[in-house]
N, C-alpha and C positions, 0 to 999 in steps of 0.2 A: 696262709693259717690253713688248715684242711681242718678243725673246725672249730667255724666259728662262734659255737656256743662255749667256747674254753677262751678265748681270747678276751683279753684285759684294754682296753680302752681309754680310760679314763685317767688324764695324767696329777692325777691327787692318789690313785690309787700307786698308780706305776713307780711315785715319789718313794710313798708308807714302803712299799717292798725295797728298796732300794735303799730304804733309809731304816729298815728292821734286820740290813742282810748287815754280817759281823764281819764276813769276806765276800769277795769276789771270786772269780775265774775267769783269768787273762787268759785267753787262748791269741796264738801266734804263730805265725807259718816259717819256714826256714825251707827255701825250695822242695817246696809241697810235701815236708812234715811237720804238722801238727805239732805243737807244743805247748802244752796248759799249764798256769799256774797260778796256787790261790794268794791272794792278793788285799793286804788292808787296803782304804782306800779312804775317800773324798769323797762326796757330791754336791757339785753347787753348779743350778743352773747350765743343767743339760751336759755338765763338762764334768769329767772324773778325775783324780789327784791318786798317781799312788808312788811310791815314796822305793828307794831301790838303792842299793851297791853301787857305784861309779863302775861297777864289771862283773861280770856273770852273762849264762846263755842266755836271760834274758833282753840284756842289753845288746849285744850282741847283736840279736836275732832284728829289734827292731833297728838295730843302724842302716841296717838291707833290705827291712819293709816295714815302712811303720803302719800298718793295716792291721785292726788288732777286732778281738771280738770278745766281748764281757758277757761273762753269764751271774745274775744270782737267784735264788733261791730260799722262799723261808716257805712257816704252816708245813712243815712235812707231817705225814702222819698218815698212817700203813689204816688200811682198809682189805681187814680179810674177809673170806668168803669158803663157802664147804667146800667148793672144790677149785683146787689145785689157780688151772687158766684167768677166775673169773675175781681172784686179788686185787687189789689198786692202791692206788695212793694219793693223797692229797694234798694237792702243792699248788702254791704261788711262785711261781716265776719269771724271770723277765734275760728278755737278752738285744744287747745295744750291739753295735756293731760304730767305728769311727777310725779316726784317726789320731793317732799318739805323736809328740813330740813332749825332746826335753828342755824343761823351764830353764834356763839358764841367769836370767836375771834375779840378784838375791834377796830385793823386795817382794818379788812375784814369789820365788818358792820356800820365804816366809810368810807371806799370808796364803801357798800351798799345804805347806804342813799346817798352816794355820784350821783349813779347811779336813783335811784329815785326822789330826787331831782334835779335833770338833765332833768326829763322829765318834767318838768313843772316849772325852768327857768330857764334862767342863771347865771350864775358867781358859785364862790366858795361858802363852806356852814364852818361855824362853826354848834358844837353841844355841847352844855353844858350839863357835863359830869354825872351828873342828870339823865337828857334826856335817852340820850346813854343806863347806868342803869339801865334804867325802860322800856328803849322798847325790843323788841324781833325782828328781821331780820329772815323774813324765803325766804328762797331758796328754787326756783325751779326750778329743771332742765328737762328742756323739751325732752319729748323721742318721741313726734311725735304733729305732724299737718297739719289739713287742713285745705284750707280754700273758702270760697264758696263763690259767689256774684249774685245776678238776678238786672237783671236789664241795667248792662254797658257789 
């Protein structure tokens, strides 16, 4: 990281930023063409879970290249100044790189969906069998993670 004074290294702070994010941005690469999509997610033990329809561009790309990058950001605030080029932005962000795989085991899929649901709601969750069949769960094992903040 170019600016060490902005780096976040505390794993509790990193986890807090991830856990407070409403969505993350999943970046994929198809024959050296980037593709990024905002997704709902669940996070536990340095592992991300994302759900998806069984077909679509994201799934097509992942079947060819399972290397991914994921971005989270929170605490955005515009910082105005007297001159245009001196404005700034307060923020906290996390970028992760990892490897994606598809969860095929029904028990593991339910557990992953529970982790995703728990990110947005409390309680216990039941899933319709047809929806489980129609849904793919993507498991992303995080291999590297960096955090950055400005204005905090």
